[in-house]
C-alpha positions as CSV (number, residue, x, y, z in Angstrom):
1,X,102.2,81.1,99.2
2,X,100.4,82.1,96.0
3,X,100.5,85.7,94.6
4,X,98.9,87.4,91.6
5,X,99.7,90.7,89.8
6,X,97.0,93.4,89.5
7,X,97.0,96.8,87.7
8,X,94.5,99.5,88.8
9,X,95.2,101.6,85.6
10,X,96.2,100.6,82.1
11,X,99.9,101.5,82.6
12,X,99.9,101.7,86.4
13,X,102.2,100.0,88.8
14,X,102.0,96.2,89.1
15,X,100.6,95.4,92.6
16,X,100.9,92.0,94.1
17,X,98.2,90.4,96.3
18,X,97.4,87.1,97.8
19,X,94.4,85.3,96.2
20,X,91.5,84.2,98.3
21,X,89.4,81.0,98.0
22,X,87.8,82.1,94.7
23,X,89.1,80.9,91.4
24,X,90.8,83.9,89.7
25,X,92.4,83.8,86.3
26,X,94.2,86.3,84.2
27,X,91.9,89.0,82.8
28,X,89.4,88.9,85.7
29,X,88.4,92.1,87.6
30,X,88.8,92.1,91.4
31,X,88.4,94.4,94.3
32,X,91.5,95.1,96.4
33,X,92.3,97.3,99.3
34,X,95.1,99.8,98.7
35,X,96.5,102.8,100.5
36,X,94.0,105.1,98.7
37,X,91.0,102.9,99.6
38,X,88.9,100.3,97.8
39,X,90.0,99.9,94.2
40,X,88.9,97.8,91.2
41,X,91.8,96.3,89.2
42,X,92.5,93.8,86.5
43,X,94.5,90.7,86.9
44,X,97.5,90.9,84.5
45,X,99.6,88.1,86.0
46,X,98.3,84.7,86.8
47,X,98.7,83.0,90.2
48,X,102.2,81.7,90.9
49,X,104.1,80.3,93.8
50,X,106.2,82.7,95.8
51,X,109.7,81.5,96.3
52,X,111.4,81.5,99.7
53,X,114.0,84.2,98.8
54,X,111.4,86.6,97.3
55,X,110.1,89.5,99.4
56,X,107.0,90.9,97.8
57,X,104.8,93.7,99.1
58,X,101.4,94.9,98.0
59,X,102.7,98.5,98.0
60,X,106.0,100.0,99.2
61,X,106.0,99.6,103.0
62,X,102.8,97.7,103.1
63,X,102.8,93.9,103.7
64,X,101.2,91.4,101.3
65,X,97.3,91.7,101.4
66,X,94.6,89.4,100.3
67,X,92.1,90.2,97.5
68,X,88.8,91.6,98.8
69,X,86.6,89.7,96.4
70,X,86.0,89.1,92.7
71,X,84.2,91.9,90.9
72,X,80.6,91.3,89.8
73,X,78.5,92.8,87.0
74,X,77.2,95.5,89.4
75,X,80.7,96.4,90.3
76,X,81.7,96.8,86.7
77,X,78.7,99.1,86.2
78,X,79.7,101.1,89.2
79,X,83.2,101.4,87.7
80,X,81.6,102.9,84.5
81,X,79.6,105.4,86.6
82,X,82.9,106.4,88.4
83,X,84.5,107.2,85.0
84,X,81.5,109.5,84.2
85,X,81.9,111.1,87.6
86,X,85.6,111.7,86.9
87,X,84.7,113.6,83.7
88,X,82.2,115.7,85.5
89,X,84.6,116.5,88.3
90,X,87.3,117.4,85.8
91,X,85.1,120.0,84.0
92,X,83.9,121.4,87.3
93,X,87.4,121.7,88.8
94,X,88.7,123.4,85.7
95,X,86.0,126.0,86.0
96,X,86.7,126.6,89.7
97,X,90.4,127.0,88.9
98,X,89.5,129.8,86.4
99,X,87.3,131.5,88.9
100,X,90.0,131.5,91.6
101,X,92.6,132.6,89.1
102,X,95.1,129.9,90.2
103,X,98.3,129.4,88.1
104,X,97.8,125.6,87.7
105,X,96.9,123.2,84.9
106,X,94.6,120.3,85.6
107,X,95.7,117.0,84.1
108,X,93.5,114.2,85.3
109,X,90.9,113.1,87.9
110,X,90.7,109.7,89.6
111,X,88.0,108.4,92.0
112,X,88.3,105.4,94.3
113,X,85.8,102.6,93.7
114,X,83.6,103.6,96.6
115,X,84.1,107.3,95.8
116,X,85.5,107.8,99.3
117,X,88.2,110.0,97.8
118,X,88.6,112.1,94.6
119,X,92.2,112.8,93.5
120,X,93.0,115.8,91.2
121,X,96.3,115.8,89.4
122,X,97.8,119.1,88.2
123,X,101.0,120.8,87.2
124,X,102.4,124.2,88.1
125,X,105.6,126.1,88.0
126,X,105.8,126.5,91.8
127,X,103.7,126.1,94.9
128,X,100.1,126.9,94.7
129,X,97.7,127.9,97.5
130,X,94.6,125.9,96.6
131,X,92.9,125.8,100.1
132,X,89.9,127.8,98.8
133,X,89.6,125.5,95.8
134,X,89.6,122.4,98.1
135,X,86.8,123.9,100.2
136,X,84.6,124.5,97.2
137,X,85.2,121.0,95.8
138,X,84.5,119.4,99.2
139,X,81.2,121.3,99.6
140,X,80.1,120.1,96.1
141,X,81.1,116.4,96.1
142,X,80.8,115.8,99.9
143,X,83.8,113.5,100.0
144,X,87.6,113.6,100.6
145,X,89.4,115.8,98.1
146,X,93.1,115.5,97.4
147,X,95.1,117.7,95.0
148,X,98.4,116.2,93.9
149,X,101.1,118.1,91.9
150,X,103.0,116.0,89.4
151,X,106.0,116.6,87.1
152,X,106.3,116.7,83.4
153,X,107.0,112.9,83.0
154,X,103.9,112.1,85.0
155,X,101.9,114.6,82.9
156,X,102.9,112.8,79.7
157,X,102.0,109.4,81.3
158,X,98.6,110.6,82.3
159,X,97.7,112.5,79.1
160,X,99.3,110.0,76.6
161,X,100.3,110.9,73.1
162,X,102.5,109.8,70.2
163,X,106.3,109.7,70.3
164,X,108.8,110.5,67.6
165,X,108.6,106.9,66.3
166,X,104.8,107.4,65.6
167,X,103.7,104.9,68.2
168,X,101.9,105.6,71.5
169,X,104.0,106.7,74.4
170,X,105.7,103.8,76.3
171,X,105.0,105.3,79.7
172,X,101.2,105.6,78.9
173,X,101.0,102.1,77.3
174,X,103.0,99.5,79.3
175,X,105.6,101.1,81.5
176,X,104.6,100.8,85.2
177,X,107.6,102.7,86.6
178,X,110.0,105.3,85.0
179,X,113.4,103.9,84.2
180,X,116.5,106.1,85.0
181,X,118.0,107.3,81.7
182,X,121.3,109.2,81.2
183,X,122.8,110.9,78.2
184,X,125.8,108.5,78.4
185,X,123.4,105.8,77.0
186,X,122.9,107.9,73.9
187,X,126.7,108.3,73.5
188,X,127.3,104.6,73.9
189,X,124.8,103.8,71.1
190,X,126.4,106.4,68.8
191,X,123.2,108.5,68.6
192,X,123.0,112.2,68.0
193,X,123.5,114.2,71.1
194,X,121.0,116.9,69.9
195,X,118.5,117.3,72.7
196,X,115.6,117.7,70.3
197,X,116.3,114.2,68.8
198,X,116.8,112.2,72.0
199,X,114.1,113.9,74.1
200,X,110.5,112.8,74.4
201,X,107.3,114.8,74.5
202,X,107.9,115.5,78.2
203,X,111.2,117.3,77.5
204,X,113.3,114.6,79.2
205,X,115.4,111.8,77.7
206,X,113.4,109.1,76.0
207,X,112.8,106.0,78.0
208,X,113.6,103.8,75.0
209,X,117.3,104.7,75.3
210,X,117.4,102.1,78.0
211,X,115.9,99.2,76.0
212,X,119.0,98.4,73.8
213,X,121.7,99.9,76.0
214,X,122.6,96.5,77.6
215,X,123.1,95.0,74.1
216,X,125.5,97.8,73.1
217,X,127.5,97.7,76.4
218,X,127.1,94.2,77.6
219,X,130.7,93.3,76.8
220,X,132.1,96.8,77.3
221,X,134.4,97.0,80.3
222,X,133.2,99.6,82.8
223,X,135.7,102.5,83.1
224,X,136.9,103.3,86.5
225,X,138.1,106.7,85.3
226,X,135.6,109.6,85.7
227,X,136.0,112.8,83.7
228,X,135.8,115.9,85.7
229,X,134.7,119.1,83.8
230,X,136.5,122.3,84.2
231,X,134.9,125.6,85.1
232,X,134.3,127.6,81.9
233,X,134.3,124.5,79.5
234,X,131.6,123.8,77.0
235,X,129.6,120.7,77.7
236,X,126.5,118.8,76.5
237,X,123.8,117.5,78.9
238,X,120.3,116.1,78.4
239,X,118.8,119.6,78.5
240,X,121.1,121.0,75.8
241,X,124.5,122.6,75.4
242,X,126.0,125.1,77.9
243,X,128.9,126.3,80.0
244,X,130.2,125.0,83.3
245,X,130.0,127.7,86.0
246,X,130.7,125.6,89.1
247,X,132.0,122.1,90.0
248,X,131.4,120.3,93.3
249,X,134.0,117.6,93.9
250,X,132.3,116.2,97.1
251,X,128.9,115.8,95.3
252,X,130.5,114.9,92.0
253,X,128.2,117.2,90.0
254,X,128.5,120.5,88.1
255,X,126.3,123.5,87.6
256,X,125.8,124.4,84.0
257,X,124.4,127.5,82.4
258,X,122.6,126.5,79.2
259,X,122.5,128.6,76.1
260,X,118.8,129.3,76.8
261,X,119.9,131.1,80.1
262,X,118.6,128.1,82.2
263,X,120.7,126.7,85.0
264,X,120.8,122.9,85.6
265,X,122.8,120.6,87.9
266,X,124.1,117.3,86.4
267,X,126.4,114.5,87.6
268,X,129.8,114.0,86.1
269,X,128.5,110.8,84.5
270,X,125.7,112.6,82.6
271,X,128.0,115.4,81.2
272,X,129.7,115.1,77.8
273,X,132.5,117.4,76.7
274,X,132.5,119.5,73.5
275,X,136.3,119.4,73.6
276,X,137.9,116.4,75.3
277,X,140.8,118.7,76.4
278,X,138.4,120.6,78.7
279,X,138.0,117.5,81.0
280,X,140.3,116.1,83.6
281,X,140.6,112.4,84.1
282,X,140.2,111.3,87.7
283,X,140.9,107.7,88.7
284,X,138.3,106.6,91.2
285,X,140.6,104.0,92.6
286,X,143.2,106.7,93.4
287,X,140.6,108.7,95.4
288,X,140.2,105.8,97.9
289,X,142.9,106.2,100.6
290,X,144.3,103.1,102.2
291,X,143.5,102.8,105.8
292,X,146.8,102.7,107.6
293,X,147.2,101.1,111.0
294,X,147.3,103.7,113.8
295,X,150.7,103.6,115.6
296,X,150.2,103.7,119.3
297,X,152.9,105.9,121.0
298,X,154.9,104.3,123.8
299,X,153.7,105.1,127.2
300,X,155.3,108.1,128.9
301,X,157.4,107.5,132.1
302,X,155.5,108.2,135.2
303,X,156.3,111.5,136.9
304,X,157.5,111.7,140.5
305,X,154.8,113.3,142.7
306,X,155.6,116.9,143.5
307,X,156.2,117.8,147.2
308,X,153.2,119.4,148.9
309,X,153.5,123.1,148.9
310,X,153.2,124.8,152.3
311,X,150.1,126.6,153.0
312,X,149.9,130.4,152.8
313,X,149.9,130.9,156.6
314,X,153.0,128.7,157.0
315,X,154.8,130.6,154.3
316,X,153.9,133.9,155.9
317,X,155.2,132.8,159.3
318,X,158.5,131.5,157.9
319,X,159.1,134.7,156.0
320,X,158.5,137.1,158.9
321,X,160.0,134.8,161.6
322,X,156.7,134.3,163.3
323,X,156.0,131.4,165.5
324,X,152.9,129.2,165.3
325,X,149.6,130.7,164.4
326,X,148.4,129.9,167.9
327,X,150.1,133.1,169.2
328,X,148.1,135.1,166.7
329,X,144.9,133.4,167.7
330,X,145.6,134.0,171.5
331,X,145.7,137.8,171.1
332,X,143.1,139.7,173.1
333,X,140.2,140.7,171.1
334,X,139.7,144.4,170.2
335,X,136.9,146.2,171.9
336,X,134.1,146.9,169.7
337,X,132.8,150.4,169.6
338,X,129.2,151.0,170.1
339,X,127.3,152.5,167.2
340,X,126.4,155.6,169.1
341,X,129.9,156.4,170.4
342,X,131.2,157.3,167.0
343,X,131.9,161.0,166.9
344,X,130.6,163.0,164.1
345,X,133.1,164.3,161.6
346,X,133.7,168.0,161.9
347,X,132.7,170.0,158.9
348,X,135.4,171.3,156.7
349,X,136.4,174.8,157.6
350,X,135.6,177.4,155.0
351,X,138.7,179.6,154.5
352,X,137.0,182.0,152.2
353,X,135.4,183.8,155.1
């Protein structure tokens, strides 16, 4: 089976599709069907053979799809018109946000190729009730409206900018997915642990810390000993320096109160001590208990069956020297009084008279 790689945006995720009968080369524009709808993307990876042990999907959870068709000149003009529509939608949505007084910041607007859906990306400190805003936008554009809240890293990816090195941001240029980065990478490369020097424009650790980390630590043996911080010790994390206020052994993380009065939760691997004496060494191998075989106790000897206890009537007869219960059953029945024969009780005599 042949597959090709396509990007919808310049630094978007690499999506894999199965080519159709048309001849498609690297750099061509094609129309593909994604989870958002019909999209126009650029071929960034030429056709290659899919090996038997590879499991490739068009999108997470979606099986491999075929390319719809190759884009024509009219399709490329439609793509330019969509970009103009996105700019108009951005200005209009920002005006509506000001009218409704919503605490949100609009970042970007994207349209599908057939304008079946318009997606507005925004950032906010918390949850925002934007139902009235969606109604206004839907009445204007007459199409499906989706508002998607993103984080600070996605904000930097969508807006772009220049990093501390003077070059455009990696996430906005060529990185399709964000790489997990930890502060331990900066320590292994002997970099300054000052958060202002190892953080990007988004306020998180720079993605480029991962690039050369394997060269520094390729031959380094991985330590099986984890350092556990103590409550009250001074530590350094990606967000700055602070004090440990709580430690969770089961989750292997610690709650840290930064000097900026901000509370963060970080794993033990992402925490560095100011003083090495404030940390306790915990051997991970010692934490794993050996599974001991369960000793099966010997079977208990069987008890002798207890003799049947006599019934209550038999016990009563034996105690009071009575004979069989048949004598009791053969007694003559008591005559029942009629209801009307019962004499009325005499009233109590009053002695006060």
